[in-house]
C-alpha positions in Angstrom: 262.6 135.4 344.6 264.2 137.9 342.5 266.0 137.2 338.9 270.0 138.0 339.2 270.8 136.6 335.6 268.4 136.3 332.6 268.1 133.7 330.6 269.3 135.8 327.7 272.5 136.3 329.5 273.1 132.8 330.5 272.7 131.7 327.1 275.3 134.7 325.3 277.5 133.6 327.9 277.4 129.8 327.1 277.6 130.7 323.5 281.0 132.6 324.1 282.2 129.8 326.7 281.7 127.3 323.8 283.5 129.6 321.3 286.7 130.0 323.6 286.5 126.4 323.8 286.0 125.1 320.2 288.7 127.9 318.4 291.7 127.0 321.7 292.6 124.3 319.3 292.9 126.5 315.9 294.5 129.0 317.3 297.8 127.5 318.9 299.8 127.1 316.0 302.8 124.7 316.1 305.9 125.6 314.8 308.1 123.4 312.0 311.6 122.5 310.5 310.1 121.0 307.6 310.3 122.5 303.8 307.7 124.4 302.4 305.8 122.2 299.2 307.2 122.5 296.1 303.8 124.5 295.6 304.7 127.1 297.4 308.2 127.9 296.8 307.8 128.5 293.0 309.6 127.4 290.2 312.8 126.1 291.1 316.1 128.0 288.8 314.8 130.2 286.4 313.0 133.2 287.0 312.7 134.8 290.4 309.9 133.3 292.6 307.5 136.1 293.7 306.2 135.6 297.4 303.1 134.2 296.4 304.8 131.0 295.0 304.5 132.6 290.9 307.5 133.0 288.9 308.4 137.0 288.0 307.3 138.4 284.3 309.9 139.2 282.6 310.9 142.8 281.0 309.5 140.5 277.5 306.7 139.1 278.6 305.8 142.5 280.5 306.1 143.8 276.6 304.2 141.6 274.5 301.7 141.3 277.6 301.2 145.0 276.9 301.4 145.1 273.1 298.5 142.3 273.4 296.2 144.9 275.3 296.9 147.5 272.7 295.7 145.3 270.0 292.6 145.7 271.4 289.6 143.5 272.0 288.3 140.8 269.0 286.0 142.6 266.4 283.3 139.7 267.7 283.7 140.6 271.3 280.5 141.9 273.6 280.5 143.1 276.9 280.2 140.6 279.3 281.1 137.5 277.2 283.1 134.6 278.5 287.0 133.9 277.3 288.4 131.0 277.2 291.5 128.8 276.6 292.4 125.3 276.4 295.8 124.8 276.9 297.9 121.7 276.4 300.4 120.2 279.0 303.4 121.7 277.5 301.7 125.0 277.9 300.7 125.3 273.8 297.6 127.8 273.1 295.5 125.4 271.1 291.7 127.0 271.1 290.7 130.1 272.7 288.4 133.1 272.4 290.4 136.3 273.5 293.4 134.4 274.2 296.6 135.8 272.6 299.4 132.9 274.2 300.3 130.7 276.7 303.4 130.2 278.4 304.6 126.9 280.4 307.3 128.2 283.6 307.9 125.1 284.7 306.3 121.3 286.3 302.2 122.4 286.3 303.0 126.6 285.9 301.5 128.2 283.1 300.7 132.0 282.2 297.2 132.6 279.9 297.6 135.6 278.1 294.0 137.4 277.2 293.5 140.6 274.4 292.0 143.2 277.7 292.1 143.4 280.8 291.3 141.3 283.5 291.2 142.9 286.6 287.5 143.0 287.7 287.7 139.3 285.9 286.5 135.6 287.5 288.2 133.3 286.6 287.1 129.1 286.8 289.7 126.2 285.6 289.8 122.8 285.7 291.8 119.7 284.4 290.9 118.7 280.8 291.8 116.8 277.4 292.7 118.8 274.5 290.9 116.3 272.1 287.6 114.5 271.8 288.7 111.0 273.2 289.7 110.7 275.9 289.4 111.1 279.6 291.6 113.7 281.4 294.6 113.2 283.8 293.3 112.8 287.7 294.2 115.9 289.6 293.7 119.5 291.0 294.1 122.6 289.3 294.1 126.4 290.6 294.2 130.2 289.3 295.1 133.5 290.4 295.5 136.6 288.7 299.4 137.0 286.9 301.6 139.2 288.9 301.8 142.6 287.3 300.4 141.4 284.2 296.6 143.1 284.0 295.7 141.0 281.2 297.5 137.6 282.4 296.1 134.3 284.5 298.5 132.6 286.3 297.5 129.0 286.5 299.1 125.5 288.4 298.5 122.0 288.0 298.9 119.3 290.6 298.6 115.3 290.8 296.2 113.4 293.1 298.7 113.4 295.5 299.1 117.7 295.4 302.8 117.6 293.4 302.7 120.4 290.7 302.5 118.1 287.7 301.8 119.5 283.9 298.0 118.7 282.7 296.1 120.0 280.1 293.7 122.4 281.5 290.5 124.6 280.4 290.4 127.9 281.1 287.0 129.9 281.8 287.5 133.8 282.1 284.5 136.0 282.7 283.9 139.8 283.2 281.5 142.2 284.0 
């Protein structure tokens, strides 16, 4: 008896069918009229919000960030080292290495400025305490490069339910 379809062709066809059926529910999106969560709309009031949810940097903030980069890195800086910042829930820079300022924009929205370009850096942040006695409050955190600020990092903190909330945090920056 002649073989019309090889085993390999059957396996590929079956695999394609399975993937098509499994992915069918993913591709269908429903429209919704619900309002976007506050975390996606950015800071209410005050400054204009960019599509990313970050407040637009003001002219004064951009000038301050440029001035920090012109100052240059500290003499103790070693290429490839880790920089860090410990920031309070009020947006105060408490401890750092190579961070020069921290700014709070709105509920859970912070900017941290460093003294060098971070365009090829990696960022890691965690909710953390600002003293040595206590367990940090529960919550979530996200971190991204700051809009139009090559030496800035944008951090957003949330409560456990996902609503923007003021939380102290620790930020680590790794540069090559």
